[in-house]
C-alpha positions in Angstrom: 18.4 0.1 12.4 18.0 -2.6 15.7 14.9 -4.3 16.4 14.7 -3.3 20.2 12.0 -5.4 21.4 10.6 -4.6 24.7 10.0 -7.3 27.3 6.1 -6.9 27.9 5.5 -7.3 32.2 2.7 -9.8 33.0 0.8 -7.2 34.7 1.4 -5.3 32.0 0.0 -7.9 29.5 -3.0 -8.1 31.9 -3.8 -4.2 31.8 -3.1 -4.3 28.3 -5.5 -8.0 28.0 -8.4 -6.4 29.5 -8.2 -3.2 27.2 -8.3 -4.7 24.4 -11.8 -6.9 24.9 -14.7 -5.9 22.6 -18.0 -4.7 24.2 -20.6 -5.6 22.6 -22.8 -3.5 24.7 -21.0 -0.5 23.3 -22.1 1.5 20.3 -19.7 1.7 18.3 -19.2 4.2 15.4 -18.0 3.0 11.7 -14.7 5.2 11.0 -15.5 8.2 8.7 -15.2 8.0 4.9 -12.6 11.1 3.5 -11.5 10.3 0.6 -13.9 8.4 -2.5 -13.3 7.5 -5.7 -16.6 7.4 -8.1 -17.9 6.7 -4.6 -16.3 3.5 -3.6 -14.0 4.5 -0.4 -10.7 4.3 -0.5 -9.3 6.0 2.9 -11.4 5.9 6.4 -9.8 7.7 9.6 -8.0 4.9 11.9 -6.8 3.5 8.5 -3.7 3.5 6.2 -3.5 2.8 2.6 -0.8 3.1 -0.1 -0.1 3.5 -4.0 2.6 1.5 -5.6 4.0 1.8 -9.3 7.2 0.9 -11.3 9.3 4.1 -11.4 8.0 6.6 -13.9 4.7 5.5 -13.6 3.7 9.2 -12.1 2.7 7.7 -8.2 3.8 11.4 -7.2 1.5 13.0 -9.7 -1.0 10.8 -8.5 -0.8 11.3 -5.1 -0.8 15.4 -5.8 -4.2 14.5 -6.9 -5.2 13.2 -3.8 -3.4 15.9 -1.2 -5.6 18.8 -3.8 -8.5 17.5 -3.3 -8.1 17.1 0.9 -6.8 20.8 0.5 -9.8 21.9 -1.7 -11.8 19.5 0.5 -13.7 18.3 -2.8 -13.0 16.9 -6.1 -9.8 16.8 -8.3 -9.2 14.6 -10.8 -11.1 11.4 -9.5 -10.8 12.3 -6.0 -13.4 13.2 -3.7 -12.2 14.3 -0.5 -14.8 15.0 2.7 -12.4 15.9 5.9 -14.1 17.1 9.4 -13.4 20.9 10.0 -10.9 19.6 13.0 -9.3 17.0 10.5 -8.0 19.6 7.6 -4.2 19.8 8.4 -2.2 17.6 5.9 1.2 16.3 6.6 2.8 15.9 3.4 6.4 13.8 4.0 9.5 12.9 1.6 12.2 10.9 2.4 13.6 10.6 -1.4 13.9 14.2 -2.9 15.9 17.8 -2.7 13.7 21.1 -1.4 13.5 22.2 -5.2 11.4 19.3 -5.8 9.6 19.0 -3.2 9.0 22.4 -3.1 8.0 21.8 -7.0 5.3 18.5 -5.9 3.4 21.2 -3.0 2.8 24.0 -5.5 1.5 21.4 -7.6 -1.1 20.1 -5.3 -2.2 24.1 -4.6 -2.1 24.2 -8.1 -4.8 21.6 -8.7 -6.7 22.9 -5.6 -7.0 26.2 -7.3 -5.1 28.0 -4.4 -1.6 30.5 -4.5 1.5 29.1 -4.5 3.4 31.6 -3.6 3.2 31.3 0.4 2.7 28.6 2.4 -1.1 27.3 3.4 -2.4 26.6 6.6 -3.5 23.3 6.0 -0.3 21.8 4.2 3.0 21.2 6.4 5.5 19.7 3.9 8.6 17.7 5.6 12.4 17.2 3.6 13.4 14.2 5.2 16.1 13.1 2.7 18.9 13.7 4.7 18.1 11.7 7.6 18.5 7.9 9.1 14.9 5.5 9.0 15.1 6.2 12.6 15.5 9.9 12.6 13.1 9.8 9.7 10.6 7.6 12.1 11.2 9.8 15.2 10.3 13.3 13.1 7.3 12.0 11.8 5.9 10.4 15.1 6.4 14.0 16.5 4.9 15.9 13.4 1.9 13.3 14.1 1.1 13.7 17.5 2.1 17.6 18.0 0.1 18.8 14.9 -3.4 20.0 16.0 -6.1 18.7 13.3 -4.1 16.9 11.5 -6.3 14.5 9.2 -4.2 13.2 6.3 -0.7 12.2 5.7 1.3 11.4 3.0 4.8 9.5 3.3 6.6 9.6 -0.2 8.8 7.1 0.3 8.0 4.7 2.9 10.5 2.4 2.2 13.3 4.9 3.9 11.7 4.2 7.0 13.8 1.0 7.1 17.6 0.0 6.1 16.5 -3.2 4.5 13.5 -3.5 2.7 13.4 -7.4 2.9 13.7 -7.3 7.3 10.4 -8.7 8.4 11.3 -7.3 12.0 11.9 -3.6 10.0 9.0 -4.3 8.0 6.3 -5.6 11.2 7.7 -2.5 12.7 7.4 0.2 10.8 3.8 -0.9 9.7 2.9 -1.4 13.3 3.6 2.1 13.3 1.6 3.4 11.1 -1.8 1.3 12.6 -0.4 2.6 16.2 -0.7 6.3 15.0 -3.6 5.9 12.7 -5.6 4.4 15.6 -4.7 6.8 18.6 -4.2 10.3 16.3 -7.7 9.0 14.0 -6.2 10.7 10.9 -5.6 8.3 7.6 -2.0 7.5 6.3 -1.4 7.1 2.3 2.0 5.7 1.9 3.8 5.7 -1.7 6.2 2.4 -2.7 7.6 1.3 -5.7 6.8 -2.1 -7.3 9.3 -4.9 -8.0 10.6 -5.0 -11.5 9.3 -8.5 -12.9 5.9 -8.2 -11.1 3.0 -6.4 -9.8 3.8 -7.1 -6.0 5.0 -4.1 -3.8 8.8 -4.2 -3.6 10.5 -6.1 -0.4 9.4 -7.3 3.0 7.5 -3.9 3.7 5.3 -4.3 0.5 4.3 -7.5 1.2 3.3 -6.1 5.2 1.8 -2.8 3.5 -0.5 -5.0 1.2 -1.5 -7.2 3.4 -2.6 -4.5 6.4 -3.7 -1.3 4.0 -7.3 -0.6 3.9 -6.4 0.2 0.4 -3.8 -0.2 -2.4 -4.1 1.6 -5.8 -1.9 0.4 -8.3 -0.4 3.4 -10.8 0.8 2.2 -14.2 2.4 3.6 -17.4 0.5 3.1 -20.8 2.2 0.1 -22.4 2.0 2.5 -25.9 1.8 6.3 -24.4 4.4 6.8 -21.3 2.6 10.4 -21.1 -0.3 8.4 -20.0 -0.9 6.7 -16.3 -3.9 4.6 -15.7 -5.5 3.9 -12.0 -7.1 0.6 -10.5 -7.0 -1.2 -7.5 -4.3 -3.8 -6.4 -6.4 -4.6 -3.1 -9.7 -2.2 -1.8 -11.8 -3.8 1.4 -14.6 -1.8 0.1 -16.5 -1.8 -3.1 -14.2 -1.4 -6.5 -14.1 1.4 -8.8 -13.6 1.4 -12.6 -9.8 1.9 -13.4 -9.1 5.6 -14.6 -6.3 7.4 -16.9 -5.2 10.9 -16.9 -2.2 12.6 -18.9 0.5 15.1 -17.6 -1.3 18.7 -19.5 0.4 21.2 -20.4 0.8 23.2 -17.3 2.4 20.1 -16.3 -0.7 18.9 -14.5 -2.3 15.4 -14.3 -5.5 16.1 -16.5 -8.2 12.9 -16.4 -9.1 11.6 -19.7 -12.4 10.3 -19.6 -12.3 8.7 -23.2 -9.7 6.7 -22.2 -10.0 3.1 -23.5 -9.1 0.1 -21.7 -8.2 -3.1 -23.1 -10.3 -5.9 -22.8 -7.7 -8.6 -21.5 -8.7 -11.3 -23.3 -9.5 -9.1 -26.6 -6.6 -10.8 -28.1 -4.7 -14.1 -27.3 -1.3 -11.4 -28.2 -2.8 -9.2 -25.3 -3.9 -11.6 -22.3 -3.2 -10.6 -19.0 -0.2 -12.7 -17.4 -0.8 -15.5 -15.4 -1.0 -14.0 -11.8 -1.1 -16.5 -9.1 -2.1 -13.8 -6.5 -5.3 -12.9 -8.4 -6.0 -16.0 -10.5 -6.3 -18.3 -7.6 -8.4 -17.8 -4.4 -7.4 -18.0 -0.7 -9.3 -20.6 -0.4 -7.8 -22.7 -3.6 -4.4 -21.3 -1.7 -4.7 -22.5 1.4 -6.2 -26.1 0.8 -3.8 -26.7 -1.8 -1.2 -25.5 0.6 -2.4 -27.6 3.8 -2.3 -30.4 1.3 1.1 -30.5 0.1 2.6 -29.8 3.2 0.3 -32.5 5.0 2.9 -34.9 3.0 6.2 -33.3 4.6 6.7 -30.5 7.2 9.3 -29.0 4.4 10.3 -29.4 0.9 13.6 -27.9 -1.2 12.5 -26.4 -4.6 12.0 -29.2 -7.1 10.4 -31.4 -4.9 8.5 -28.1 -3.5 7.5 -27.9 -7.6 6.0 -31.1 -8.2 4.1 -31.4 -4.7 2.2 -27.5 -5.2 2.0 -28.7 -9.2 0.0 -32.0 -7.5 -1.9 -30.3 -4.8 -3.2 -27.3 -6.9 -4.1 -29.6 -9.5 -6.7 -31.2 -6.8 -8.2 -28.0 -6.4 -8.8 -27.3 -10.3 -5.4 -25.1 -10.9 -3.1 -26.5 -13.5 0.3 -25.1 -13.1 3.2 -26.0 -16.0 7.1 -25.1 -15.1 7.0 -21.2 -15.9 3.5 -21.1 -13.9 4.5 -22.9 -10.3 7.5 -21.1 -10.6 6.1 -17.4 -10.5 3.1 -19.8 -7.5 6.5 -20.0 -5.7 7.2 -16.1 -6.1 4.6 -15.4 -5.1 4.1 -17.4 -2.3 7.5 -16.7 -0.7 6.8 -12.7 -1.4 3.6 -13.0 0.6 4.5 -15.4 3.4 2.4 -18.0 2.5 5.7 -20.1 2.3 8.9 -19.5 4.3 12.5 -20.0 3.1 14.8 -19.2 6.0 19.0 -18.5 5.8 18.5 -20.4 2.5 16.7 -23.7 3.8 14.2 -25.9 2.4 10.8 -24.3 1.9 8.2 -24.4 5.2 4.8 -23.7 4.9 3.2 -20.6 7.3 -0.5 -21.3 8.2 -1.0 -17.6 9.8 -0.3 -16.3 6.3 -2.5 -13.1 5.4 -4.2 -13.1 2.3 
């Protein structure tokens, strides 16, 4: 996809500038809360969220429960939907699967909501976009969002397929900007689905980084390590109050079913079960910023080995001890979050404007 940027004239910029001013004499309403888990808000109108997980983690089954809750405008699994009467329409976009498999997904949501599955439902429109190019998918989704009356919730199962290069900063920024524009202008909520990296818990590619940085909530769906029939759901990121993780299994009717008595392991229960070091979760944004500013005060750019040594010293100054393995993980996360940048194989530089 070509990144065709339109030049904004000074006159247009002035109009946009004035239109963007915050007026404190106005009363701004809080965004309506339409999706919750255990009372914690995970989705509001005018924002977007995401589900991430590795392959076969049952992300789509989990999202089927969200759709079913929205169709029912009640509670399904652990999701509670409260859509306004003029926002009851759900638009489901699938970019990966065939019509046969998409029909199974749609009927699953209808069954979970207690609705008939042999005909279309007035509040569910399902789009099968597997055969189209990224540009065509974007164009189709845009028209569907703007021309569908009473749309309140949009699911995009396969946001990765709306770009050619998952690691392209330009394409990623464009798509995430479109999500922000569509949700704001149409006052809807968009929930997207994206794979995680195989080696860590980060959403895949640059688009995953942008999505995680800008999303209202990011749900993480994981397979149980000992029982592949069980999946767990927790937050990787949430703006509201966090909720307790929960688990579900796929029952005899091929529907996700809540496991009330599932026991989550304490990460410090045993040494062998202790969670792996995660630089994003185990180090605060303030520690990152202080350490990076200190490291890059000495030099503007580093080669890999000298960067590792500088980071070990800088992070030690904020109370974070990094061995060789940990500093490798740290550099990987710093790059994926665009906190440090390596352009075209050149040396590493600091990006002070990073979003955490």
